Structures are given as C-alpha cells and as structure tokens.
All heavy atoms as a GROMACS GRO file, in nm:
protein
  574
    1GLU      N    1  -0.625   1.504   0.132
    1GLU     CA    2  -0.694   1.414   0.037
    1GLU      C    3  -0.839   1.459   0.047
    1GLU      O    4  -0.892   1.468   0.162
    1GLU     CB    5  -0.675   1.277   0.054
    1GLU     CG    6  -0.739   1.187  -0.042
    1GLU     CD    7  -0.715   1.036  -0.015
    1GLU    OE1    8  -0.608   1.009   0.047
    1GLU    OE2    9  -0.791   0.956  -0.068
    2ALA      N   10  -0.910   1.467  -0.061
    2ALA     CA   11  -1.054   1.505  -0.056
    2ALA      C   12  -1.134   1.398   0.014
    2ALA      O   13  -1.116   1.278  -0.005
    2ALA     CB   14  -1.102   1.513  -0.207
    3GLY      N   15  -1.230   1.446   0.088
    3GLY     CA   16  -1.312   1.351   0.165
    3GLY      C   17  -1.272   1.320   0.308
    3GLY      O   18  -1.343   1.257   0.380
    4CYS      N   19  -1.155   1.373   0.345
    4CYS     CA   20  -1.103   1.346   0.479
    4CYS      C   21  -1.150   1.451   0.578
    4CYS      O   22  -1.173   1.563   0.541
    4CYS     CB   23  -0.946   1.363   0.484
    4CYS     SG   24  -0.861   1.227   0.392
    5LEU      N   25  -1.167   1.406   0.699
    5LEU     CA   26  -1.213   1.500   0.800
    5LEU      C   27  -1.093   1.577   0.858
    5LEU      O   28  -0.979   1.525   0.860
    5LEU     CB   29  -1.263   1.412   0.919
    5LEU     CG   30  -1.334   1.486   1.039
    5LEU    CD1   31  -1.458   1.551   0.983
    5LEU    CD2   32  -1.367   1.393   1.146
    6ALA      N   33  -1.118   1.704   0.887
    6ALA     CA   34  -1.002   1.795   0.934
    6ALA      C   35  -1.055   1.884   1.047
    6ALA      O   36  -1.168   1.931   1.036
    6ALA     CB   37  -0.950   1.875   0.822
    7ARG      N   38  -0.968   1.914   1.144
    7ARG     CA   39  -0.999   2.008   1.247
    7ARG      C   40  -0.916   2.128   1.234
    7ARG      O   41  -0.802   2.121   1.206
    7ARG     CB   42  -0.962   1.933   1.382
    7ARG     CG   43  -1.000   2.019   1.495
    7ARG     CD   44  -0.981   1.959   1.634
    7ARG     NE   45  -0.847   1.911   1.652
    7ARG     CZ   46  -0.759   1.977   1.728
    7ARG    NH1   47  -0.794   2.094   1.793
    7ARG    NH2   48  -0.628   1.932   1.743
    8SER      N   49  -0.983   2.247   1.255
    8SER     CA   50  -0.908   2.372   1.240
    8SER      C   51  -0.831   2.394   1.360
    8SER      O   52  -0.878   2.380   1.479
    8SER     CB   53  -1.012   2.487   1.223
    8SER     OG   54  -0.955   2.616   1.222
    9LEU      N   55  -0.702   2.430   1.344
    9LEU     CA   56  -0.606   2.456   1.456
    9LEU      C   57  -0.596   2.599   1.492
    9LEU      O   58  -0.542   2.634   1.606
    9LEU     CB   59  -0.474   2.400   1.421
    9LEU     CG   60  -0.470   2.245   1.395
    9LEU    CD1   61  -0.325   2.205   1.351
    9LEU    CD2   62  -0.517   2.170   1.518
   10SER      N   63  -0.623   2.697   1.406
   10SER     CA   64  -0.612   2.831   1.440
   10SER      C   65  -0.718   2.914   1.361
   10SER      O   66  -0.781   2.866   1.270
   10SER     CB   67  -0.476   2.882   1.401
   10SER     OG   68  -0.452   2.872   1.258
   11GLY      N   69  -0.732   3.035   1.404
   11GLY     CA   70  -0.827   3.126   1.340
   11GLY      C   71  -0.950   3.133   1.417
   11GLY      O   72  -0.965   3.073   1.532
   12HIS      N   73  -1.053   3.210   1.374
   12HIS     CA   74  -1.177   3.232   1.452
   12HIS      C   75  -1.261   3.104   1.454
   12HIS      O   76  -1.349   3.088   1.534
   12HIS     CB   77  -1.260   3.350   1.392
   12HIS     CG   78  -1.322   3.310   1.249
   12HIS    ND1   79  -1.245   3.330   1.144
   12HIS    CD2   80  -1.431   3.265   1.224
   12HIS    CE1   81  -1.318   3.290   1.044
   12HIS    NE2   82  -1.442   3.250   1.085
   13ASP      N   83  -1.228   3.006   1.368
   13ASP     CA   84  -1.295   2.876   1.360
   13ASP      C   85  -1.218   2.767   1.427
   13ASP      O   86  -1.245   2.651   1.394
   13ASP     CB   87  -1.329   2.846   1.216
   13ASP     CG   88  -1.200   2.823   1.125
   13ASP    OD1   89  -1.089   2.880   1.172
   13ASP    OD2   90  -1.213   2.781   1.014
   14LYS      N   91  -1.130   2.805   1.520
   14LYS     CA   92  -1.046   2.704   1.586
   14LYS      C   93  -1.134   2.593   1.647
   14LYS      O   94  -1.238   2.626   1.711
   14LYS     CB   95  -0.963   2.771   1.696
   14LYS     CG   96  -0.867   2.678   1.761
   14LYS     CD   97  -0.785   2.749   1.873
   14LYS     CE   98  -0.697   2.646   1.933
   14LYS     NZ   99  -0.612   2.713   2.035
   15ASP      N  100  -1.095   2.472   1.629
   15ASP     CA  101  -1.156   2.352   1.689
   15ASP      C  102  -1.291   2.311   1.611
   15ASP      O  103  -1.362   2.218   1.653
   15ASP     CB  104  -1.186   2.361   1.836
   15ASP     CG  105  -1.057   2.358   1.915
   15ASP    OD1  106  -0.962   2.295   1.872
   15ASP    OD2  107  -1.046   2.427   2.024
   16ASN      N  108  -1.319   2.374   1.504
   16ASN     CA  109  -1.434   2.329   1.416
   16ASN      C  110  -1.391   2.224   1.327
   16ASN      O  111  -1.272   2.214   1.284
   16ASN     CB  112  -1.486   2.454   1.335
   16ASN     CG  113  -1.561   2.548   1.413
   16ASN    OD1  114  -1.591   2.520   1.534
   16ASN    ND2  115  -1.589   2.659   1.355
   17TYR      N  116  -1.479   2.132   1.290
   17TYR     CA  117  -1.446   2.021   1.204
   17TYR      C  118  -1.502   2.049   1.064
   17TYR      O  119  -1.613   2.106   1.045
   17TYR     CB  120  -1.504   1.890   1.255
   17TYR     CG  121  -1.426   1.842   1.374
   17TYR    CD1  122  -1.459   1.870   1.503
   17TYR    CD2  123  -1.315   1.750   1.348
   17TYR    CE1  124  -1.381   1.823   1.610
   17TYR    CE2  125  -1.240   1.698   1.456
   17TYR     CZ  126  -1.276   1.741   1.590
   17TYR     OH  127  -1.203   1.695   1.684
   18TYR      N  128  -1.426   2.015   0.963
   18TYR     CA  129  -1.452   2.033   0.830
   18TYR      C  130  -1.425   1.903   0.742
   18TYR      O  131  -1.355   1.816   0.785
   18TYR     CB  132  -1.377   2.146   0.757
   18TYR     CG  133  -1.392   2.280   0.818
   18TYR    CD1  134  -1.311   2.336   0.921
   18TYR    CD2  135  -1.503   2.357   0.774
   18TYR    CE1  136  -1.333   2.465   0.969
   18TYR    CE2  137  -1.528   2.483   0.833
   18TYR     CZ  138  -1.436   2.529   0.924
   18TYR     OH  139  -1.465   2.657   0.973
   19ILE      N  140  -1.478   1.900   0.623
   19ILE     CA  141  -1.444   1.793   0.522
   19ILE      C  142  -1.364   1.861   0.424
   19ILE      O  143  -1.401   1.965   0.367
   19ILE     CB  144  -1.566   1.723   0.468
   19ILE    CG1  145  -1.648   1.651   0.579
   19ILE    CG2  146  -1.520   1.624   0.358
   19ILE    CD1  147  -1.572   1.530   0.636
   20ILE      N  148  -1.248   1.808   0.387
   20ILE     CA  149  -1.159   1.862   0.280
   20ILE      C  150  -1.225   1.840   0.143
   20ILE      O  151  -1.263   1.710   0.112
   20ILE     CB  152  -1.024   1.808   0.285
   20ILE    CG1  153  -0.954   1.832   0.417
   20ILE    CG2  154  -0.935   1.850   0.164
   20ILE    CD1  155  -0.821   1.771   0.440
   21LEU      N  156  -1.244   1.937   0.064
   21LEU     CA  157  -1.314   1.921  -0.068
   21LEU      C  158  -1.199   1.907  -0.182
   21LEU      O  159  -1.209   1.839  -0.274
   21LEU     CB  160  -1.398   2.041  -0.104
   21LEU     CG  161  -1.516   2.068  -0.014
   21LEU    CD1  162  -1.591   2.186  -0.051
   21LEU    CD2  163  -1.598   1.943   0.002
   22SER      N  164  -1.095   1.989  -0.170
   22SER     CA  165  -0.988   1.986  -0.272
   22SER      C  166  -0.860   2.035  -0.215
   22SER      O  167  -0.852   2.103  -0.114
   22SER     CB  168  -1.027   2.060  -0.394
   22SER     OG  169  -1.026   2.195  -0.361
   23ASP      N  170  -0.747   1.993  -0.272
   23ASP     CA  171  -0.608   2.026  -0.241
   23ASP      C  172  -0.562   2.121  -0.343
   23ASP      O  173  -0.560   2.094  -0.463
   23ASP     CB  174  -0.530   1.899  -0.226
   23ASP     CG  175  -0.382   1.933  -0.180
   23ASP    OD1  176  -0.345   2.045  -0.162
   23ASP    OD2  177  -0.309   1.827  -0.154
   24GLU      N  178  -0.509   2.235  -0.298
   24GLU     CA  179  -0.459   2.341  -0.395
   24GLU      C  180  -0.322   2.386  -0.355
   24GLU      O  181  -0.289   2.500  -0.333
   24GLU     CB  182  -0.562   2.458  -0.392
   24GLU     CG  183  -0.699   2.427  -0.433
   24GLU     CD  184  -0.797   2.545  -0.412
   24GLU    OE1  185  -0.752   2.652  -0.357
   24GLU    OE2  186  -0.910   2.531  -0.457
   25GLY      N  187  -0.231   2.290  -0.347
   25GLY     CA  188  -0.095   2.330  -0.310
   25GLY      C  189  -0.072   2.352  -0.161
   25GLY      O  190  -0.091   2.262  -0.084
   26ARG      N  191  -0.041   2.474  -0.126
   26ARG     CA  192  -0.044   2.513   0.019
   26ARG      C  193  -0.173   2.520   0.093
   26ARG      O  194  -0.175   2.536   0.215
   26ARG     CB  195   0.034   2.641   0.030
   26ARG     CG  196   0.186   2.640   0.006
   26ARG     CD  197   0.243   2.775   0.034
   26ARG     NE  198   0.186   2.862   0.127
   26ARG     CZ  199   0.178   2.994   0.125
   26ARG    NH1  200   0.233   3.056   0.026
   26ARG    NH2  201   0.119   3.056   0.222
   27PHE      N  202  -0.275   2.527   0.011
   27PHE     CA  203  -0.407   2.546   0.070
   27PHE      C  204  -0.508   2.425   0.038
   27PHE      O  205  -0.480   2.353  -0.053
   27PHE     CB  206  -0.478   2.671   0.019
   27PHE     CG  207  -0.399   2.797   0.044
   27PHE    CD1  208  -0.304   2.840  -0.037
   27PHE    CD2  209  -0.415   2.863   0.163
   27PHE    CE1  210  -0.232   2.964  -0.015
   27PHE    CE2  211  -0.348   2.986   0.200
   27PHE     CZ  212  -0.251   3.028   0.108
   28VAL      N  213  -0.606   2.423   0.113
   28VAL     CA  214  -0.718   2.318   0.091
   28VAL      C  215  -0.853   2.398   0.103
   28VAL      O  216  -0.855   2.500   0.166
   28VAL     CB  217  -0.717   2.206   0.191
   28VAL    CG1  218  -0.598   2.117   0.175
   28VAL    CG2  219  -0.730   2.251   0.336
   29THR      N  220  -0.953   2.353   0.030
   29THR     CA  221  -1.078   2.407   0.040
   29THR      C  222  -1.158   2.305   0.134
   29THR      O  223  -1.154   2.184   0.118
   29THR     CB  224  -1.153   2.429  -0.092
   29THR    OG1  225  -1.154   2.304  -0.164
   29THR    CG2  226  -1.078   2.542  -0.163
   30VAL      N  227  -1.229   2.360   0.233
   30VAL     CA  228  -1.309   2.278   0.325
   30VAL      C  229  -1.454   2.329   0.341
   30VAL      O  230  -1.482   2.448   0.306
   30VAL     CB  231  -1.240   2.283   0.470
   30VAL    CG1  232  -1.105   2.220   0.465
   30VAL    CG2  233  -1.227   2.424   0.514
   31ALA      N  234  -1.535   2.239   0.382
   31ALA     CA  235  -1.681   2.274   0.404
   31ALA      C  236  -1.724   2.197   0.526
   31ALA      O  237  -1.683   2.093   0.562
   31ALA     CB  238  -1.766   2.236   0.281
   32ASP      N  239  -1.815   2.266   0.601
   32ASP     CA  240  -1.885   2.196   0.716
   32ASP      C  241  -2.030   2.164   0.694
   32ASP      O  242  -2.096   2.110   0.778
   32ASP     CB  243  -1.860   2.282   0.839
   32ASP     CG  244  -1.945   2.412   0.839
   32ASP    OD1  245  -2.018   2.448   0.743
   32ASP    OD2  246  -1.933   2.489   0.936
   33GLY      N  247  -2.081   2.199   0.579
   33GLY     CA  248  -2.229   2.171   0.538
   33GLY      C  249  -2.326   2.262   0.597
   33GLY      O  250  -2.444   2.256   0.552
   34LYS      N  251  -2.284   2.346   0.687
   34LYS     CA  252  -2.380   2.436   0.763
   34LYS      C  253  -2.352   2.588   0.719
   34LYS      O  254  -2.416   2.649   0.646
   34LYS     CB  255  -2.379   2.412   0.905
   34LYS     CG  256  -2.484   2.491   0.979
   34LYS     CD  257  -2.484   2.443   1.129
   34LYS     CE  258  -2.588   2.520   1.197
   34LYS     NZ  259  -2.591   2.494   1.346
   35VAL      N  260  -2.240   2.632   0.772
   35VAL     CA  261  -2.198   2.774   0.745
   35VAL      C  262  -2.123   2.771   0.612
   35VAL      O  263  -2.143   2.860   0.525
   35VAL     CB  264  -2.113   2.833   0.863
   35VAL    CG1  265  -2.059   2.964   0.824
   35VAL    CG2  266  -2.197   2.827   0.991
   36ARG      N  267  -2.029   2.682   0.601
   36ARG     CA  268  -1.942   2.673   0.479
   36ARG      C  269  -1.996   2.551   0.395
   36ARG      O  270  -1.965   2.438   0.432
   36ARG     CB  271  -1.797   2.656   0.513
   36ARG     CG  272  -1.736   2.774   0.569
   36ARG     CD  273  -1.741   2.886   0.475
   36ARG     NE  274  -1.674   3.007   0.536
   36ARG     CZ  275  -1.630   3.107   0.457
   36ARG    NH1  276  -1.656   3.106   0.327
   36ARG    NH2  277  -1.572   3.212   0.513
   37THR      N  278  -2.066   2.582   0.288
   37THR     CA  279  -2.128   2.482   0.209
   37THR      C  280  -2.043   2.441   0.101
   37THR      O  281  -1.934   2.499   0.076
   37THR     CB  282  -2.257   2.536   0.154
   37THR    OG1  283  -2.236   2.641   0.075
   37THR    CG2  284  -2.355   2.570   0.265
   38VAL      N  285  -2.076   2.332   0.036
   38VAL     CA  286  -2.000   2.287  -0.088
   38VAL      C  287  -1.992   2.398  -0.196
   38VAL      O  288  -1.886   2.410  -0.262
   38VAL     CB  289  -2.054   2.153  -0.143
   38VAL    CG1  290  -1.989   2.118  -0.267
   38VAL    CG2  291  -2.056   2.051  -0.040
   39SER      N  292  -2.098   2.478  -0.211
   39SER     CA  293  -2.097   2.580  -0.310
   39SER      C  294  -2.015   2.705  -0.265
   39SER      O  295  -1.984   2.787  -0.355
   39SER     CB  296  -2.244   2.625  -0.345
   39SER     OG  297  -2.306   2.670  -0.233
   40ALA      N  298  -1.992   2.722  -0.137
   40ALA     CA  299  -1.909   2.835  -0.090
   40ALA      C  300  -1.816   2.790   0.014
   40ALA      O  301  -1.831   2.814   0.133
   40ALA     CB  302  -2.009   2.941  -0.032
   41PRO      N  303  -1.706   2.710  -0.030
   41PRO     CA  304  -1.616   2.657   0.079
   41PRO      C  305  -1.521   2.758   0.129
   41PRO      O  306  -1.502   2.866   0.072
   41PRO     CB  307  -1.541   2.545  -0.005
   41PRO     CG  308  -1.543   2.606  -0.150
   41PRO     CD  309  -1.680   2.669  -0.165
   42LYS      N  310  -1.453   2.722   0.233
   42LYS     CA  311  -1.348   2.805   0.297
   42LYS      C  312  -1.222   2.756   0.259
   42LYS      O  313  -1.193   2.638   0.240
   42LYS     CB  314  -1.361   2.792   0.454
   42LYS     CG  315  -1.253   2.877   0.535
   42LYS     CD  316  -1.295   2.864   0.670
   42LYS     CE  317  -1.203   2.957   0.755
   42LYS     NZ  318  -1.217   3.095   0.731
   43ARG      N  319  -1.129   2.845   0.237
   43ARG     CA  320  -0.992   2.819   0.192
   43ARG      C  321  -0.902   2.834   0.321
   43ARG      O  322  -0.906   2.940   0.382
   43ARG     CB  323  -0.948   2.912   0.085
   43ARG     CG  324  -0.822   2.886   0.018
   43ARG     CD  325  -0.800   2.978  -0.103
   43ARG     NE  326  -0.669   2.943  -0.157
   43ARG     CZ  327  -0.585   3.038  -0.196
   43ARG    NH1  328  -0.617   3.165  -0.190
   43ARG    NH2  329  -0.469   3.005  -0.246
   44LYS      N  330  -0.833   2.726   0.353
   44LYS     CA  331  -0.752   2.715   0.466
   44LYS      C  332  -0.604   2.683   0.434
   44LYS      O  333  -0.585   2.597   0.340
   44LYS     CB  334  -0.800   2.610   0.573
   44LYS     CG  335  -0.933   2.647   0.633
   44LYS     CD  336  -0.931   2.740   0.750
   44LYS     CE  337  -0.862   2.690   0.874
   44LYS     NZ  338  -0.858   2.786   0.975
   45ASN      N  339  -0.506   2.740   0.504
   45ASN     CA  340  -0.370   2.701   0.476
   45ASN      C  341  -0.352   2.563   0.552
   45ASN      O  342  -0.411   2.534   0.652
   45ASN     CB  343  -0.284   2.806   0.559
   45ASN     CG  344  -0.144   2.784   0.536
   45ASN    OD1  345  -0.086   2.674   0.526
   45ASN    ND2  346  -0.074   2.894   0.519
   46LYS      N  347  -0.273   2.476   0.487
   46LYS     CA  348  -0.260   2.342   0.536
   46LYS      C  349  -0.198   2.339   0.677
   46LYS      O  350  -0.215   2.249   0.754
   46LYS     CB  351  -0.170   2.257   0.442
   46LYS     CG  352  -0.243   2.215   0.314
   46LYS     CD  353  -0.149   2.130   0.236
   46LYS     CE  354  -0.221   2.081   0.109
   46LYS     NZ  355  -0.125   2.006   0.021
   47LYS      N  356  -0.121   2.443   0.707
   47LYS     CA  357  -0.048   2.455   0.842
   47LYS      C  358  -0.155   2.461   0.950
   47LYS      O  359  -0.133   2.440   1.063
   47LYS     CB  360   0.050   2.563   0.851
   47LYS     CG  361   0.166   2.546   0.757
   47LYS     CD  362   0.268   2.656   0.782
   47LYS     CE  363   0.216   2.791   0.753
   47LYS     NZ  364   0.318   2.899   0.773
   48HIS      N  365  -0.275   2.519   0.912
   48HIS     CA  366  -0.369   2.559   1.015
   48HIS      C  367  -0.480   2.453   1.033
   48HIS      O  368  -0.588   2.477   1.101
   48HIS     CB  369  -0.439   2.685   0.979
   48HIS     CG  370  -0.340   2.800   0.974
   48HIS    ND1  371  -0.362   2.918   0.911
   48HIS    CD2  372  -0.215   2.816   1.023
   48HIS    CE1  373  -0.254   2.996   0.920
   48HIS    NE2  374  -0.161   2.932   0.991
   49ILE      N  375  -0.465   2.334   0.980
   49ILE     CA  376  -0.554   2.222   0.997
   49ILE      C  377  -0.488   2.102   1.039
   49ILE      O  378  -0.362   2.079   1.007
   49ILE     CB  379  -0.652   2.195   0.868
   49ILE    CG1  380  -0.565   2.151   0.757
   49ILE    CG2  381  -0.729   2.314   0.833
   49ILE    CD1  382  -0.641   2.085   0.642
   50GLN      N  383  -0.554   2.000   1.098
   50GLN     CA  384  -0.509   1.876   1.125
   50GLN      C  385  -0.607   1.776   1.058
   50GLN      O  386  -0.726   1.768   1.100
   50GLN     CB  387  -0.511   1.848   1.278
   50GLN     CG  388  -0.467   1.714   1.326
   50GLN     CD  389  -0.463   1.702   1.474
   50GLN    OE1  390  -0.531   1.765   1.547
   50GLN    NE2  391  -0.386   1.603   1.520
   51ALA      N  392  -0.560   1.708   0.964
   51ALA     CA  393  -0.647   1.613   0.878
   51ALA      C  394  -0.629   1.473   0.924
   51ALA      O  395  -0.516   1.425   0.960
   51ALA     CB  396  -0.618   1.635   0.737
   52GLU      N  397  -0.721   1.394   0.917
   52GLU     CA  398  -0.723   1.255   0.941
   52GLU      C  399  -0.676   1.192   0.807
   52GLU      O  400  -0.697   1.244   0.694
   52GLU     CB  401  -0.850   1.190   0.977
   52GLU     CG  402  -0.892   1.233   1.115
   52GLU     CD  403  -1.018   1.172   1.157
   52GLU    OE1  404  -1.078   1.090   1.095
   52GLU    OE2  405  -1.062   1.200   1.270
   53LYS      N  406  -0.607   1.072   0.808
   53LYS     CA  407  -0.542   1.016   0.688
   53LYS      C  408  -0.649   0.944   0.600
   53LYS      O  409  -0.634   0.932   0.483
   53LYS     CB  410  -0.430   0.919   0.724
   53LYS     CG  411  -0.323   0.976   0.799
   53LYS     CD  412  -0.248   1.077   0.713
   53LYS     CE  413  -0.132   1.146   0.787
   53LYS     NZ  414  -0.079   1.254   0.725
   54THR      N  415  -0.751   0.887   0.663
   54THR     CA  416  -0.854   0.801   0.587
   54THR      C  417  -0.976   0.888   0.540
   54THR      O  418  -1.030   0.956   0.629
   54THR     CB  419  -0.892   0.682   0.659
   54THR    OG1  420  -0.952   0.728   0.780
   54THR    CG2  421  -0.778   0.588   0.692
   55PRO      N  422  -1.011   0.876   0.421
   55PRO     CA  423  -1.135   0.958   0.373
   55PRO      C  424  -1.260   0.902   0.440
   55PRO      O  425  -1.275   0.774   0.456
   55PRO     CB  426  -1.132   0.936   0.223
   55PRO     CG  427  -1.003   0.883   0.193
   55PRO     CD  428  -0.944   0.816   0.312
   56VAL      N  429  -1.346   0.988   0.478
   56VAL     CA  430  -1.479   0.941   0.530
   56VAL      C  431  -1.592   0.956   0.431
   56VAL      O  432  -1.693   0.895   0.447
   56VAL     CB  433  -1.518   1.026   0.660
   56VAL    CG1  434  -1.417   0.984   0.778
   56VAL    CG2  435  -1.510   1.168   0.639
   57LEU      N  436  -1.566   1.038   0.323
   57LEU     CA  437  -1.659   1.052   0.216
   57LEU      C  438  -1.585   1.042   0.082
   57LEU      O  439  -1.472   1.084   0.066
   57LEU     CB  440  -1.730   1.184   0.219
   57LEU     CG  441  -1.829   1.212   0.345
   57LEU    CD1  442  -1.869   1.357   0.344
   57LEU    CD2  443  -1.939   1.121   0.335
   58SER      N  444  -1.662   0.987  -0.019
   58SER     CA  445  -1.609   0.987  -0.149
   58SER      C  446  -1.654   1.099  -0.234
   58SER      O  447  -1.743   1.178  -0.184
   58SER     CB  448  -1.649   0.856  -0.219
   58SER     OG  449  -1.787   0.846  -0.243
   59GLY      N  450  -1.601   1.117  -0.344
   59GLY     CA  451  -1.628   1.236  -0.437
   59GLY      C  452  -1.777   1.247  -0.458
   59GLY      O  453  -1.823   1.362  -0.466
   60SER      N  454  -1.847   1.140  -0.489
   60SER     CA  455  -1.988   1.159  -0.521
   60SER      C  456  -2.078   1.182  -0.407
   60SER      O  457  -2.193   1.232  -0.424
   60SER     CB  458  -2.036   1.028  -0.591
   60SER     OG  459  -2.031   0.917  -0.502
   61SER      N  460  -2.042   1.162  -0.285
   61SER     CA  461  -2.114   1.180  -0.170
   61SER      C  462  -2.080   1.305  -0.092
   61SER      O  463  -2.108   1.329   0.022
   61SER     CB  464  -2.102   1.062  -0.075
   61SER     OG  465  -1.975   1.050  -0.027
   62LEU      N  466  -1.996   1.398  -0.154
   62LEU     CA  467  -1.966   1.528  -0.087
   62LEU      C  468  -2.087   1.626  -0.106
   62LEU      O  469  -2.077   1.717  -0.184
   62LEU     CB  470  -1.846   1.585  -0.156
   62LEU     CG  471  -1.712   1.506  -0.128
   62LEU    CD1  472  -1.592   1.571  -0.193
   62LEU    CD2  473  -1.684   1.522   0.026
   63THR      N  474  -2.197   1.602  -0.039
   63THR     CA  475  -2.308   1.685  -0.030
   63THR      C  476  -2.307   1.764   0.094
   63THR      O  477  -2.252   1.710   0.202
   63THR     CB  478  -2.437   1.617  -0.057
   63THR    OG1  479  -2.453   1.518   0.051
   63THR    CG2  480  -2.432   1.542  -0.191
   64ASP      N  481  -2.376   1.873   0.109
   64ASP     CA  482  -2.397   1.946   0.229
   64ASP      C  483  -2.462   1.858   0.341
   64ASP      O  484  -2.411   1.875   0.463
   64ASP     CB  485  -2.471   2.076   0.211
   64ASP     CG  486  -2.399   2.176   0.138
   64ASP    OD1  487  -2.281   2.183   0.143
   64ASP    OD2  488  -2.468   2.251   0.062
   65GLU      N  489  -2.553   1.785   0.308
   65GLU     CA  490  -2.625   1.698   0.408
   65GLU      C  491  -2.532   1.595   0.469
   65GLU      O  492  -2.520   1.570   0.590
   65GLU     CB  493  -2.743   1.625   0.344
   65GLU     CG  494  -2.855   1.727   0.316
   65GLU     CD  495  -2.834   1.802   0.185
   65GLU    OE1  496  -2.751   1.752   0.094
   65GLU    OE2  497  -2.891   1.910   0.166
   66ALA      N  498  -2.451   1.527   0.381
   66ALA     CA  499  -2.359   1.425   0.432
   66ALA      C  500  -2.247   1.481   0.508
   66ALA      O  501  -2.210   1.429   0.618
   66ALA     CB  502  -2.295   1.350   0.312
   67ILE      N  503  -2.196   1.600   0.471
   67ILE     CA  504  -2.085   1.664   0.536
   67ILE      C  505  -2.138   1.716   0.677
   67ILE      O  506  -2.068   1.697   0.777
   67ILE     CB  507  -2.032   1.784   0.460
   67ILE    CG1  508  -1.961   1.736   0.331
   67ILE    CG2  509  -1.947   1.873   0.537
   67ILE    CD1  510  -1.919   1.836   0.231
   68LYS      N  511  -2.254   1.773   0.688
   68LYS     CA  512  -2.319   1.816   0.807
   68LYS      C  513  -2.332   1.696   0.902
   68LYS      O  514  -2.312   1.713   1.030
   68LYS     CB  515  -2.454   1.887   0.782
   68LYS     CG  516  -2.507   1.960   0.901
   68LYS     CD  517  -2.652   2.018   0.873
   68LYS     CE  518  -2.665   2.084   0.742
   68LYS     NZ  519  -2.801   2.143   0.725
   69ALA      N  520  -2.376   1.583   0.855
   69ALA     CA  521  -2.399   1.467   0.940
   69ALA      C  522  -2.264   1.424   1.008
   69ALA      O  523  -2.256   1.395   1.121
   69ALA     CB  524  -2.451   1.358   0.864
   70ILE      N  525  -2.157   1.424   0.923
   70ILE     CA  526  -2.023   1.378   0.972
   70ILE      C  527  -1.966   1.478   1.073
   70ILE      O  528  -1.921   1.438   1.183
   70ILE     CB  529  -1.928   1.353   0.863
   70ILE    CG1  530  -1.991   1.251   0.764
   70ILE    CG2  531  -1.801   1.329   0.910
   70ILE    CD1  532  -1.914   1.129   0.760
   71THR      N  533  -1.974   1.609   1.039
   71THR     CA  534  -1.917   1.707   1.124
   71THR      C  535  -1.995   1.727   1.262
   71THR      O  536  -1.929   1.762   1.360
   71THR     CB  537  -1.892   1.838   1.052
   71THR    OG1  538  -2.019   1.890   1.003
   71THR    CG2  539  -1.787   1.826   0.939
   72ALA      N  540  -2.120   1.708   1.253
   72ALA     CA  541  -2.202   1.725   1.367
   72ALA      C  542  -2.157   1.622   1.478
   72ALA      O  543  -2.171   1.643   1.599
   72ALA     CB  544  -2.351   1.705   1.336
   73ILE      N  545  -2.125   1.498   1.430
   73ILE     CA  546  -2.086   1.390   1.528
   73ILE      C  547  -1.964   1.439   1.610
   73ILE      O  548  -1.952   1.403   1.733
   73ILE     CB  549  -2.051   1.266   1.448
   73ILE    CG1  550  -2.189   1.212   1.392
   73ILE    CG2  551  -1.987   1.156   1.540
   73ILE    CD1  552  -2.166   1.099   1.293
   74ARG      N  553  -1.873   1.508   1.545
   74ARG     CA  554  -1.745   1.553   1.611
   74ARG      C  555  -1.757   1.680   1.705
   74ARG      O  556  -1.669   1.709   1.768
   74ARG     CB  557  -1.635   1.573   1.502
   74ARG     CG  558  -1.606   1.464   1.419
   74ARG     CD  559  -1.529   1.362   1.517
   74ARG     NE  560  -1.480   1.251   1.435
   74ARG     CZ  561  -1.365   1.196   1.457
   74ARG    NH1  562  -1.275   1.251   1.551
   74ARG    NH2  563  -1.319   1.101   1.390
   75ARG      N  564  -1.864   1.743   1.695
   75ARG     CA  565  -1.875   1.870   1.775
   75ARG      C  566  -1.905   1.846   1.919
   75ARG      O  567  -1.941   1.758   1.974
   75ARG     CB  568  -1.991   1.951   1.722
   75ARG     CG  569  -1.956   2.018   1.591
   75ARG     CD  570  -2.057   2.111   1.541
   75ARG     NE  571  -2.020   2.142   1.411
   75ARG     CZ  572  -2.102   2.184   1.320
   75ARG    NH1  573  -2.222   2.203   1.338
   75ARG    NH2  574  -2.058   2.221   1.199
   0.00000   0.00000   0.00000
C-alpha cells in the first residue's frame, strides 16, 4: 500500500528502508528521498521487500523531505 515503510531484503540495496509510492502488480515503486527520489523511484519486486502493514505517510505528504526524515530514523 502506498505510504508504507519497506525494507529491502535483497540486491545491492539490502537492508535499506524505502517508502512505497505505488503498487504495480508484482512490483512496487519505492523512494528513500535521498538517492531514489519521488521523481526517480526504484522499481522493486514484491518478493524482495518486507513492508509494514500501516501507512506512515499519506498521498499528499509523499515528498522527498518527508520520506528522507522517516527513512533516516530507521537507518
């Protein structure tokens, strides 16, 4: 679900935290606000992430600054 926090389970970005921006079937688009911004999100397979069930951000607050603040807490 959009706005949920997710941790990468595999790949070169393993153990990095992202916010899910959108759901595209087998894939989700994610951003961390720093390297992967809202304007250039990363596409990840759902099998390769572990998402929390409750959203931490709503659609209107999905900005790079807000995402960066949330993901920085988890690092």
